[in-house]
C-alpha positions in Angstrom: -2.9 -73.9 -147.8 -4.4 -70.5 -148.4 -7.9 -69.4 -149.3 -8.4 -68.2 -152.8 -10.6 -65.1 -152.9 -12.5 -64.3 -156.1 -13.5 -60.6 -156.3 -16.5 -59.7 -158.3 -16.0 -57.3 -161.1 -18.4 -54.4 -161.2 -19.9 -52.3 -164.0 -18.9 -48.8 -163.0 -21.3 -47.3 -165.5 -24.2 -48.9 -163.6 -22.6 -47.9 -160.3 -22.4 -44.2 -161.4 -25.9 -44.3 -162.7 -27.3 -45.8 -159.4 -25.2 -43.4 -157.3 -26.5 -40.4 -159.2 -30.1 -41.4 -159.5 -30.5 -42.2 -155.7 -28.0 -39.7 -154.4 -25.9 -42.3 -152.6 -22.2 -43.0 -152.3 -20.5 -45.0 -155.0 -19.5 -47.6 -152.3 -23.2 -48.2 -151.5 -24.1 -48.1 -155.2 -21.5 -50.7 -155.9 -23.0 -53.0 -153.2 -26.5 -52.5 -154.8 -25.2 -53.3 -158.3 -23.4 -56.4 -157.1 -26.6 -57.5 -155.5 -28.5 -56.7 -158.7 -30.7 -54.3 -156.7 -31.2 -51.5 -159.3 -35.0 -51.2 -159.9 -36.5 -48.3 -158.1 -38.8 -50.4 -155.9 -36.0 -52.7 -155.0 -33.6 -49.9 -154.1 -36.3 -48.2 -152.0 -37.0 -51.5 -150.1 -33.2 -52.1 -149.6 -32.5 -48.5 -148.3 -35.7 -47.5 -146.7 -38.0 -50.4 -145.8 -41.3 -49.6 -144.0 -44.0 -51.5 -142.2 -45.9 -51.5 -145.5 -43.3 -53.7 -147.1 -44.5 -56.9 -145.4 -46.1 -59.5 -147.8 -49.6 -60.8 -147.3 -49.2 -63.6 -144.7 -52.2 -65.5 -146.1 -50.2 -66.3 -149.3 -48.2 -68.8 -147.2 -49.3 -72.4 -147.5 -52.0 -73.4 -145.0 -51.9 -70.1 -143.2 -55.7 -69.6 -143.3 -56.2 -73.1 -141.9 -53.7 -72.5 -139.1 -55.3 -69.1 -138.2 -58.9 -70.5 -138.2 -57.8 -73.3 -135.8 -55.9 -71.0 -133.5 -58.8 -68.5 -133.3 -61.1 -71.4 -132.5 -58.8 -72.5 -129.7 -58.7 -68.9 -128.4 -62.5 -68.7 -128.3 -63.0 -72.0 -126.5 -60.0 -71.5 -124.1 -58.5 -74.8 -125.4 -55.2 -75.8 -124.0 -52.4 -75.2 -126.5 -48.7 -75.8 -126.4 -45.9 -74.2 -128.5 -43.1 -76.7 -129.3 -39.9 -75.0 -130.3 -36.1 -75.4 -130.8 -33.5 -74.5 -128.2 -31.4 -72.0 -130.3 -32.0 -68.3 -130.6 -34.4 -68.7 -133.5 -36.5 -71.2 -131.6 -36.4 -69.2 -128.3 -37.5 -66.0 -130.0 -40.2 -67.8 -132.0 -41.7 -69.2 -128.8 -41.4 -65.8 -127.1 -43.2 -63.9 -129.9 -46.0 -66.4 -130.4 -46.6 -67.1 -126.7 -46.7 -63.4 -125.7 -49.0 -62.6 -128.5 -51.4 -65.4 -127.7 -51.4 -64.7 -123.9 -52.5 -61.1 -124.7 -55.4 -62.6 -126.6 -56.4 -64.6 -123.5 -55.0 -68.0 -124.6 -54.3 -71.0 -122.4 -50.9 -71.7 -123.7 -47.7 -73.3 -122.5 -44.4 -74.2 -124.3 -42.1 -77.2 -124.6 -38.4 -77.0 -125.6 -36.5 -80.3 -125.9 -33.3 -80.5 -123.9 -30.4 -80.6 -126.3 -28.3 -83.0 -124.2 -31.1 -85.5 -123.5 -33.6 -85.2 -126.3 -31.8 -83.5 -129.2 -33.4 -81.4 -131.9 -37.1 -81.5 -133.0 -40.2 -83.4 -131.9 -39.9 -86.7 -130.0 -42.6 -89.1 -129.0 -41.9 -89.0 -125.3 -42.4 -85.3 -125.2 -45.6 -85.5 -127.2 -47.0 -88.1 -124.8 -46.3 -85.7 -121.9 -47.9 -82.8 -123.8 -51.1 -84.8 -124.4 -51.2 -86.1 -120.8 -51.1 -82.5 -119.6 -54.4 -81.9 -121.4 -53.2 -80.1 -124.5 -55.3 -80.7 -127.7 -53.4 -78.4 -130.0 -49.7 -78.2 -130.6 -48.0 -75.4 -132.7 -44.4 -76.1 -133.7 -42.0 -73.2 -134.4 -38.7 -73.5 -136.1 -39.2 -77.3 -136.3 -41.6 -80.0 -137.3 -41.3 -80.1 -141.1 -39.5 -83.5 -141.0 -41.4 -84.9 -138.0 -43.5 -87.4 -140.0 -43.7 -90.2 -137.4 -44.0 -87.9 -134.4 -46.9 -86.0 -135.8 -48.7 -89.3 -136.8 -48.1 -90.3 -133.2 -49.7 -87.0 -132.0 -52.6 -87.7 -134.3 -53.1 -91.2 -132.8 -53.3 -89.6 -129.3 -56.0 -87.2 -130.5 -53.9 -84.0 -130.6 -53.9 -81.8 -133.6 -50.7 -80.1 -134.8 -49.9 -76.9 -136.7 -46.4 -76.9 -138.1 -44.7 -73.6 -138.7 -41.1 -74.0 -140.0 -38.6 -72.6 -142.4 -36.5 -75.7 -143.1 -36.6 -77.6 -146.4 -39.3 -80.3 -146.4 -38.6 -83.8 -147.5 -40.5 -85.7 -150.2 -43.5 -86.0 -148.0 -45.1 -83.4 -145.6 -46.1 -84.4 -142.1 -49.8 -85.2 -141.7 -50.5 -82.1 -139.7 -53.7 -80.0 -139.7 -51.6 -77.2 -141.3 -48.0 -77.0 -142.5 -46.9 -73.4 -142.8 -43.6 -73.3 -144.6 -42.7 -71.1 -147.6 -40.2 -73.7 -148.8 -43.0 -76.1 -149.7 -43.1 -77.0 -153.4 -46.6 -75.6 -153.7 -45.6 -72.3 -152.1 -47.1 -69.1 -153.5 -45.5 -66.8 -150.9 -43.1 -64.3 -152.6 -40.2 -64.9 -150.2 -38.9 -68.2 -148.8 -35.8 -67.2 -146.8 -37.5 -66.2 -143.5 -36.0 -67.5 -140.2 -38.3 -69.6 -138.0 -39.2 -66.6 -136.0 -40.0 -64.8 -139.2 -42.6 -67.5 -140.0 -44.0 -67.2 -136.4 -44.2 -63.4 -137.0 -46.2 -63.9 -140.2 -48.6 -66.2 -138.1 -49.3 -63.5 -135.5 -49.7 -60.9 -138.4 -52.3 -63.2 -140.0 -54.1 -63.7 -136.7 -54.1 -60.0 -136.1 -55.6 -59.3 -139.5 -58.3 -62.0 -138.9 -59.2 -60.5 -135.5 -59.0 -57.0 -137.0 -56.4 -55.9 -134.4 -54.3 -52.7 -134.8 -51.0 -53.2 -136.6 -49.1 -52.3 -133.4 -50.3 -55.6 -131.8 -47.9 -57.6 -134.0 -45.4 -55.0 -135.0 -44.3 -54.4 -131.4 -42.6 -57.8 -131.4 -40.2 -56.8 -134.2 -37.4 -56.3 -131.6 -37.5 -60.0 -130.7 -38.1 -61.1 -134.3 -35.1 -59.1 -135.3 -32.9 -60.8 -132.8 -33.9 -64.3 -134.0 -33.6 -63.3 -137.7 -30.1 -61.9 -137.4 -28.9 -64.7 -135.2 -30.1 -67.4 -137.6 -27.8 -65.9 -140.3 -30.5 -65.9 -143.0 -30.0 -63.6 -146.0 -30.9 -60.0 -145.0 -32.8 -59.2 -148.1 -36.5 -58.7 -148.9 -38.7 -59.3 -145.9 -35.7 -60.2 -143.7 -34.2 -56.8 -144.4 -37.5 -55.1 -143.3 -37.5 -57.1 -140.1 -33.8 -56.3 -139.4 -34.1 -52.6 -140.2 -37.3 -51.9 -138.3 -36.4 -54.4 -135.6 -33.1 -52.8 -134.7 -34.8 -49.5 -134.2 -37.1 -51.2 -131.7 -34.2 -53.0 -130.0 -32.7 -49.6 -129.2 -35.8 -48.7 -127.2 -37.0 -52.2 -126.3 -39.7 -52.7 -123.7 -38.7 -56.3 -123.3 -37.1 -56.3 -119.9 -35.0 -59.4 -120.5 -33.6 -58.2 -123.8 -32.8 -54.8 -122.4 -31.1 -56.3 -119.4 -29.1 -58.7 -121.5 -27.9 -55.8 -123.7 -26.8 -54.0 -120.5 -25.0 -57.0 -119.0 -23.3 -57.9 -122.3 -21.7 -54.4 -122.3 -22.5 -53.4 -125.9 -23.1 -49.6 -126.3 -24.1 -49.5 -129.9 -27.1 -51.4 -131.1 -26.5 -52.9 -134.6 -26.4 -56.3 -136.2 -22.9 -57.0 -134.6 -24.4 -56.5 -131.2 -27.0 -59.2 -131.9 -24.6 -61.6 -133.6 -21.7 -61.3 -131.1 -23.4 -60.1 -128.0 -26.9 -61.5 -127.7 -26.9 -64.7 -129.9 -23.9 -66.4 -128.2 -25.4 -65.9 -124.7 -28.8 -67.3 -125.7 -27.3 -70.2 -127.7 -25.0 -71.0 -124.7 -28.1 -71.9 -122.7 -29.2 -74.5 -125.2 -25.7 -75.9 -125.6 -25.3 -76.2 -121.8 -28.8 -77.7 -121.4 -30.3 -74.6 -119.8 -32.7 -73.6 -122.6 -35.6 -72.7 -120.3 -33.6 -69.9 -118.8 -33.2 -68.1 -122.1 -36.9 -68.3 -122.7 -37.7 -67.1 -119.2 -35.4 -64.1 -119.7 -37.6 -62.9 -122.6 -40.8 -63.7 -120.9 -40.2 -62.2 -117.5 -41.7 -58.9 -116.4 -39.5 -58.7 -113.3 -36.3 -56.6 -113.5 -34.6 -58.4 -110.7 -35.3 -61.8 -112.2 -34.1 -60.6 -115.6 -30.8 -59.4 -114.0 -30.2 -62.7 -112.3 -30.9 -64.7 -115.5 -28.8 -62.4 -117.7 -25.8 -62.8 -115.3 -26.3 -66.6 -115.4 -26.3 -66.4 -119.2 -23.0 -64.6 -119.1 -21.6 -67.4 -117.0 -23.0 -70.1 -119.3 -21.3 -68.4 -122.2 -18.0 -68.2 -120.4 -18.4 -71.9 -119.5 -19.2 -72.7 -123.1 -16.1 -70.8 -124.3 -13.8 -72.6 -121.9 -15.2 -76.0 -122.8 -14.9 -75.2 -126.5 -11.3 -74.1 -126.1 -10.4 -77.3 -124.3 -12.0 -79.5 -126.9 -10.4 -77.5 -129.7 -6.9 -77.9 -128.3 -7.4 -81.7 -127.8 -8.8 -82.0 -131.3 -5.9 -80.1 -132.8 -3.5 -82.4 -130.9 -5.2 -85.5 -132.3 -4.8 -84.1 -135.9 -1.2 -83.2 -135.4 -0.5 -86.7 -134.0 -1.9 -88.4 -137.1 0.9 -90.0 -139.2 -0.9 -90.1 -142.5 -2.7 -87.6 -144.7 -6.5 -87.9 -144.5 -9.2 -86.4 -146.7 -11.7 -86.3 -143.8 -10.7 -85.6 -140.2 -12.5 -87.9 -137.8 -11.8 -87.1 -134.2 -13.2 -88.3 -130.9 -12.8 -88.5 -127.2 -14.7 -89.6 -124.1 -16.8 -87.0 -122.4 -16.4 -84.2 -125.0 -19.5 -82.0 -124.5 -21.8 -82.7 -127.4 -23.5 -79.4 -127.1 -20.2 -77.7 -128.2 -18.5 -80.1 -130.6 -20.4 -78.6 -133.6 -18.6 -75.3 -133.0 -15.3 -77.0 -132.7 -15.9 -79.0 -135.9 -16.4 -75.8 -137.7 -13.1 -74.4 -136.3 -11.2 -77.6 -137.2 -12.5 -77.5 -140.8 -11.6 -73.8 -141.1 -8.1 -74.5 -139.7 -7.3 -77.5 -141.9 -9.5 -76.9 -145.0 -10.9 -80.4 -144.7 -14.3 -81.9 -143.7 -14.3 -82.9 -140.1 -16.4 -85.2 -137.8 -16.1 -84.8 -134.1 -17.5 -87.6 -131.8 -18.1 -87.5 -128.1 -18.2 -90.9 -126.5 -20.5 -91.4 -123.5 -20.5 -94.9 -122.0 -21.2 -97.1 -125.0 -22.6 -94.4 -127.3 -21.0 -91.9 -129.5 -22.6 -88.7 -130.7 -21.1 -86.7 -133.5 -21.2 -83.5 -135.4 -19.7 -82.9 -138.8 -18.7 -79.8 -140.8 -18.3 -79.8 -144.6 -15.5 -77.8 -146.2 -16.7 -75.2 -148.7 -14.1 -73.7 -150.9 -13.8 -69.9 -150.9 
């Protein structure tokens, strides 16, 4: 079975007009026309974004409420915790917000659920530990929009929660003090495709404006924001394009010791989106997949060059381990498919002790290979944990 490619037809009259007007190649003009980027302001934003192209962060739902509460916590030295995801988007979100708050004198820690033991998102046991540690304010990054029960539980324990997320909300919003998500139905923010780290960035931008700080106090984190944004595979348009364009320039001269060391260890010479997607992201994600999420965060937080080198080398090793595990599971999954005697519309495969931090990647590869939806299940004792991949026709 072959993929069927549909090529967009293009209006060459428009292409020639755009190429001539903006003095660009016809190839680039064709891309702009296909993306319907032809108005002067849109073309300028696409080709030459600047720091002045960021939208007003206070247009985001509940942003003012979130900023007021965080500023209050800063002033009273209240104990705060940042609760984030274990992937690149979550790790970079925690990094940006924690570093920014620490520079403002915050008493702040973080919590990342272990993928293998706790899974994604908030859980009640973690919230109980966070409250017992004396925290009275929890800020979620890259998660929380669907944590209805968990946030009610936090409320019952006397801890307030600020949710910052970029995922689609359900019918009801969590009963948090603030829910900052531009995918809310009542959203007035002009762009709703930010990654989780993009939302965290808008939060520190808003706090900076409230505290009347210089722009550099939040712009200096664009290298880390860029890494999370590109890794999360969000559309690189509008504000995401500004983040990627300006962020990549900062990555080239990054002052983040961990990021600079990881770039060196990964062996990439040229800094571009491919370096982030294929050099940095897999190594950070490997930590979460292998249950070592704290090491990825510590890499970005450390100020010690020797520690950064040691962690970066371990990340390389985790990535190699992830690749080997993935290859073994893929081969076993293919064997199961080939041994099936009847044609099936959905491929359901399973085996004892498959690594459930990796089966999602393998499910994607199986679907890509056989052009069918797949479900991979790893069995551990009496429990099975699965991951599925839909088939989208091309």
